[in-house]
N, C-alpha and C positions, 0 to 999 in steps of 0.2 A: 217804897212804891215808885211804880215809874212816874217820871214827869210828864204831865199832860200838856201839850202846846196846843192843841185844837182837836175839836171831834173828828176822827176820821170814819169816813163812809166803809171802807174796807174793814177796819178794825172795830168797827160796831160800837166800841166805849171808849177808846183811845188811840193816840196816835202814837208812832215811833217817839222815843224818847229827843230826839235831836233831829229836826228835819234835816237837817245840813248831811245827815248819815241816812236818810231815808232812802230806799231803794229807788222809788218813783222819782224823787227829786234827782237824784244823779242821773238817771236817764231823761231830763229836762222835762219832766211831768210837775203839775202842781201836785205837791205834797199831800194836800187835802184829798185828792183822787187816789194816791199811791198806786195800787196797781190795776187800775181801772181798765189798762189796757190788755193785760193778761188775762184779766176774768172775761173780758170780751172776746179774745182770741180763743178762749177755752171753749166757750158757749158755742162758737161758730165751728170749731172743730172737731165737736164732740169728745173733747181730750178728757183723759183719766190725769188725776193728778198725784205722783206716787211719793212717798215719803219712807224713807228707811228709819224704822222705829225700833231703837236698842232700849229703851227703859231709861236712857240717861237724859239729862236735862236740855242738852242742845237740841238731838232729834225730837224731844217733848216741844220744845219751843216752835220749832220749825214746823210741827204738824198744826199746832194752834195756829200759826200764821197761815198755813195753808186753809185749814178749816174756817178760817174767819173769812177767805175770800173765795170759796168755791162751793157749790152745793154739796151736802154730804156723800149722795150717792155718786159724785164724781171725783172723791179723793179716796185714795188707796193707801192704807199704812200697811208695809211689811216689816215683819222681823223675822230674823234669823237667829238662832241659839248660838252660842260659843263652844258648841262642841261637847257639852256638859261642864263648861269650865266659869259658867255665871252661877252667880250665889243665887238661892231660892228666893229671896227678898226681891232681887231685880225679875225673876219669871212670875213672882206674884204679883209685881207691880205691873207688868205686861198684860196680865190677865186682868187685872182691876180696870185697866184704862181702856182695855178692848170692851169689857162689860158695862162701863160707865161712861165713856167718852165718845169713843169711835172705835169700831171693828178692826182688829189687828190682824192681817193674815199670816199665818205660822208659815214661812218657807225654809227648811233646814236642810242643811247638806246631805247627800247620800255619798257611799265610798266611790260610786263611779263617777262623781264630780272632781275626782284626783286625777283622772284622765281625759285626755280628748277624745280617745278612740273607743267607741262603744263596744262593752265586752271586755274590755283589756283588764278590768278588774278582776275577772274571772281568772283570767290567766295567771294572775299572780296568787290565787288562792282564797281572793275575797269573794263575798257576797256584794255585786255592786248596787243591789237595792237597798241595802241594810243603811242604816242612819250613821253618817260619819261623825266619830267622837274624837277630842283632841288628843288622846294618846294615839290612836289609831293612824291620825294624820302625821304626828311625829314620827310613828314607825316608817310609816310609807317614806316620807321625805328624808328618813334618816336623821332628824334633828329635830329641836322644838324652834318656832318662830324667834326672831329677835328683831331689834330696831332696823338694822340693816337688811334683814333678809324676812320682813313681816308678811308672811306668804297666808298668815291665818285669815288676815281679813279678805284676800280674794278666795280662799278656800271655802271658807265656812259661812261668808255673806255675799260675795259679789258673784259667784258662779251660781250658786243655788237660786240666787233672784232672777239672775237672765234666765237661767233655765225656766224658771215660773213664767217671766214675762213672755218668752216665745211660745209657752203652751197658753196662756189666757188671751193673748192679743192674736195668736196665731188661726188658723183656720180651724172652725169648730170650737174655738175657745170663747170663753164667758165675755170676753170682751172683743171679740172679732169684729174688725171694721173701725174701731176706735184708735185715737191717737193718743200718745201719752207723752208726759213730761216728768222730769224728778228733780225734787228739792233735796238740798243736803243743809244741816245744821253746822257746816264749817263757818267757824270765826277766823278772822285774820289775826287777831290776836292771841291764837292758841301756840303757834310756833312761828320760826322763821321760813318755813317753807309754804306756810299759809298766807303769809303776810301780803302778797298780792291776788288772793284768791279774786276773780271776778264774779260780778253778780251773774253774769250769765254766760255759758261757753257750751259747746258743742260735745257731748260727752260719746265718746267712742265706743266705749265698753256696750253701753245700751242703746244706742243709736237714737238718740234723744237730745233735747235741750235739758240742759242742767242748770238750775239755778241756785244762789246761796242767799237769800234774802237776810240771813242774820250776819252777813259778812262783817259789818262793821260794829257788831254789838258786843260789850264786855258780857263775860258770863255771868254776873250777877243780875242784867237785865233780862237772862233767861229764865231766872228763877222767879224774879218780881214780875214778870210776864204771865207765865203759867200761873201763879199764885193769884194775880189780878183776875183772872178768868176763873178761880175756883177749883184749881187742880190739884190734885195729890202731887207729890214730889217722890220720887225713888226714897224710901228709908235709908239707905245705905250712906247717902249725903248728909243726912243729920247724924249719923255716926263717924262723920269725919273722913269719910272716902272721898280723894280726888275721882278716883275712876270706877265704875261701877259695871261696864260690860263685862268683863273679866274678871273673876277671883281666884287669884290675882292675876293682871295683865304683865305679859312679859316687859313690858315697859314701866313697870311701877318702881316708883320710887322707894327711898327708906320709910318714908311716912305711912305710906298706905302697906308696904310690905309688913312691918311693925303691927300696924292696925289689925290686919287679916289674922296676924298670929296670936294677938291678944284678945280679940273678939271672936275669932271664928277660927279656931285651931285645926278644925276640921276641914280647912280648905287648905291648909299648908300638907295636913296628912294625905290628902288626895293627890298633892303634887308630888310628895314624895313615893305614894305608891307608882305613879306614873313614870317617876323616873327610875325606878326599881324594875319595871315591865318593859320599858324602851331601853335601858342603860343608856341612857341620854340624861344631860342636867337641862333643867326646865329653864333657869335662867343663864344668858351668854354672857362671860366675861373676857375680859381684853386680857393679853399678856404682860405680866409683870416680871422684871428680872428676881427671881428666888420664890415667886408665887405660883401655884397653880393655875393652869389656864381656866379650867372649869372646874366648879365646885357643886357639891348639892345644896338643895333648898335649904336646909337646917344650917349650914354655915352661912347662907344669905341672910337667914333669919338674925342669926346670932350679930352678922354684922349690922343688919338694920337697927337692932335693937341697942347696937352700942352708940358712941357718941361721935363716932367719926363721920363726916360729911360726904366723903367721896369726892375731893376736888383733885387738882393735879399734884398737892403735896399729899394727900394721903396715899398712904403704903398699903392699905387694904387691897384685896384684890378685885375691888368691884368700882374703879372711878368711872364708870359708865353709868353707875346707876344713880343720877340726879333725879330730881323730880321731873319726870317727862312733859315736856311741853303739849305735846299731842299725838294720837295714833296718827301716822303719816298719809293715812288713805284721805283723797278729796273726797272722798263720799260721806264723812262723819258717821260711818256706820258704827264705829266703836263706841261713839257718844251720843 
C-alpha cells in the first residue's frame, strides 16, 4: 500500500508517497495543495485534459492522477490499438475501464496515416481509409520496427491521435473553442533516455503543454495507486508480462518472449504468419561473425527459452535482446 503522508485535497484520499517527489512541491507549491494551480488554470481556460490510455499500468495511473484533479467531463482518455498486435486481454481491459471507470475514445490508425500527402495511399494500391494493421505497416516500410527505428509508436499512435485532435478541436468539432493539455505516464526510472524527463514541457507534436506527473514514481507505486482506488489491473501483469501494449513487443526481452510462447503460442503463430506474408523478420538482430543477421521468430523463441542471457559474452545471434528498459517514446503510449 502507498505510504500516506497527509490528506491531499487533489488526491481526495491520500497524498503522493513522498512529498519531496510531489510535482507540486517541485514547483515550489505546498504539497498539500499539489496541482491546485493547474486545476485553476484548467477551469479558466475551458481546457480538456488528454491522457493516452494504452491499458498498461503507467497510463492507467496517469489517468487516475488526472481524474482525481479535474471534472470528469474535462478528462479525455484516448486509445490507439497496436495494429492487431495487442493481446485480447489488453483490449478487454480497455473496454472494461471504458465501461466502468471512464470512457476511452478509440482512435486507430488508417493506411493513409502512413503518408503526409492526401490520396497518396491510393497511388500505391491501398485503400487509404482502411484500418492500418501491423503487417501492412511493415510491408509499406519495408521492415518491422526495432529499438533504433521504432516507427510503430508514431505510426500507430501519435499520428492517428493528432489527426483526431485536429478534428475534434477544429472548426465544427466536438471541442471547438476549447484548449487542451496532455499527460504522460512516463517515469524517469524506466530508462536512461527518460532519466531527465521534465515535469512540464512544450509538446511540439501536439502543439500543447505536456505534463509527466508520475516522473519520479517507481512502477510499484503505479500498481499500488490504482489498487488503492479500487481499479482492476490488466490481467497480463498477473501472468508475468513486463509489457502489455504489444504481444509481443519488438523490444521484448527473453522473459516476455518465452512467456508469450508458453502461455499464448498463438501470438507467436501470428508473428510467424506476418513474417511469411512480408518476407521480413519481426525481431531485428545485430551482425555477429559467423551468425545470421536476421532470423525468424521461431529461432528467437528457441533462444529465449535457452539459458543464454544475451550479454556481450553470449555468442547467440541476439545480444541486443536484454530486458528492455522502456519504449523510447516520451509520450508513454506503449505503457
